[in-house]
C-alpha positions, 0 to 999 in steps of 0.5 A: 834141458840146459842142465841135462844137455850139459850132463849129457855132454860131459858123459859123452865126451868122457867116452870120446876121443877127447877123453872128456868131461864126466861126472864127479870130481877127484884128485888126479894120479899126478897130484901126489906131490901137489900138496907138498909143492903147494905148501912149499910155495906157500912157505915162500909166499910174500906180501910184496906187490906182484902183477900177473899178465894174461893174454885172452881172446873174446871167449864169450860174448861179454867175456872181455867186458867182464875182465875188469870186474874179475880183476877187482874181485881178485885184488880184493882176495889178494890185495898185493896182486894185480891182474893185467889183461891183454885182449886180442881177437880170435884171429890174433891171439894165437899168433901173438902167443906164438910170437911171445913164446918164440921170443921167450917172453910169454904172458903169465897166463894165456887162453889155451885150447886143448889141441895146442897143449902139445905144441906149447908144452914142446916149447918148454915154456908152458908150465906143468902145474901138477906140482904147483896146484893144491890138492883142494884146487885139483879136487874141485875139477872133474878128473875127466875134464882135466885129461884134456890138459894132461900130457903123460904125468904132467898137467898143463892147464885148467879147463873151463869148458868143453864144446862140440864144433858143428855147422849152423843154419838160418831156419827160414832160409833152409825151409825155403830151400826145401831142407828138412833140417829136423831130419838132418839134426836127427839123422845127419847127411852125406856130402852129396846131400849137403852139396845139393842142399847148399846149391838149392840155398844159394841165390843172387842174394846169398850163398848156400854155405860159408866158413871162416877161413882167414888165418888160423881159422882155416884149420878149423874148417879142415879139422871139422871136415876131415874127421868125417872123411875117415880120419878122426885123428892126424894119426891112425892106430899105428901112429902113421900120419893119416893125411896122406890117405887117398881120402884126404885127396878126395876130401880136398876135391869135395871142398873145392867142388862146392866153391866151383858150384857157386854155393860158397864164395871164391874169397872164402879164404879171406873171411874171418870169424867176425865177417862170417857171423855178420854174413849170417846175421845179415842174411848173406849165407844160409849155412855157416861154420863153425857153429857153436852152442852159444850162437843160438843165444847171440842170434836171439839177442840180435832178434830182440834188438831188431824187434825193439828197433832201438838201433842197437842191432847189427846193421842190415841184419835180419831176423834169424833163428839159429839151427844146429847142424851136423857136418856132412859125412864123406865116402860112407864114413860115420859121423865123428864130431869135432870136440873142443876144450878151452882153458888157461895155461901157465907160462914161464919165461926162459929165465929161471922162474921165481917160485913166489911169482909162480905161486901167485900165478897159480892163484890167478890161474885157479881163480879164472878157471873156477867159481864165478868167472868160469860159471859166467863164461860157461853160461854165456857159451850154453855149456856146463861147468867143469868144477864143483865151484863153477857148477855151484856158481852157475846154480846161483845165476839168475839169467840162465840162458834159454835153449831150443829143445831141437838144438839141445837134442842135436848138440847132445847127439853130436857129443855122443858121436864125438871122435874117439880118444887117442891118448896113445899119440905122443906129445912129440908127434902131436907137436910135429903134426901141429907144426905141419898143419900151421906151416904147410897144410893151412897155407896150401888149403887157403891157396886151394880155396882161393883157386891158386892151387889144385887138390892134387897139388896140395895133396902132393905138397902135404905128402912130401912135407909129411915124409920129410917130417915123419919118414917114409914109414911114418905115413899112411899109404893106401 
């Protein structure tokens, strides 16, 4: 079932907005110079010691614990090369990377989510690797997965996974609240149905719904919801900025309403990803977001620790069966799930790059994104590999994770409903929209969640900033 889901995920995302992961591997159209460039780099290679730095969040449950193992394996392959890791939390790593990029001194390699490629490439420090990667390395990856990291003719990273972001729920709590979660998985739900469900699930002991909204995670909440409110991308088909639509204002009103209902906490703007997960495990919320496929396994692990009664379970946690749930739809719009890809990007400093060092970094980039490291990561995330080498390595993993058939089917359906691809949006517009999100929309959204501003005030601030960024003719007016 897991492998079938992985294949379904890959095929569905190939037709989705995110261009995503499909069947076989092959060389890319931009790889024409890859062989000669790689040969040139090899010609200038050196046995001199070199250190490759990496900035990484906790990509999977034991990912950061595994880094030392991979560093040793890489050093065995290349005795003159050393991998040096800087670990960061999900909340901190983007800020750390931005600070380093702005200072002109980024790490050699960093974890890069696909929706950050445009902004980071716009800095000039995210490296186009299409002339550094060998044809053999390139051919290892599914071309449709590589599309996540392409901008025009350039390739700005290597993917390790593709997933769908959704909501997650506690099965027992939902059943107690009278929620037919299997019907919701199969048929979805409207915002009105969702609002009534989380009202019913809110008690003196727990909330009906919570979403991590501290720092940059607030963007996840808005991005997931806005796709189901008639705005599957930040720009419409005419490349006009979409979040000046009246639907955006009405969405903000809806998200404020469920706080005013008492279904979600007033302090949601200060809830980070760790606290959100802790609230789920300790029974402080019935439904939460964002939800990911691997949370089923993490909940099952904690359940096993509770049963063993050995003191290793999360303090005050309860038995919790994790259920995959779709995001509600708004205003009669169709379900358009939020897809996500994660991978590694190569960076350079503001100084002229050393070709020998870049060749060494390319070795590390490919090592981390393929084979056993990628297989280990995807297995922990309940996802499929995106390269032949990682799929081969996954087939050899003895402790392949189990999976609920209901959750597998729900995730496959959400993947089929992923928002359509928008390769027509130029990188410059993507970078401008990302800056607008980081500098205006997220701070205003957090103020809205905290009750410090109104939906109307936030909408007007976003509209004014959008006009300043894209011009009067560059925004949606309806």
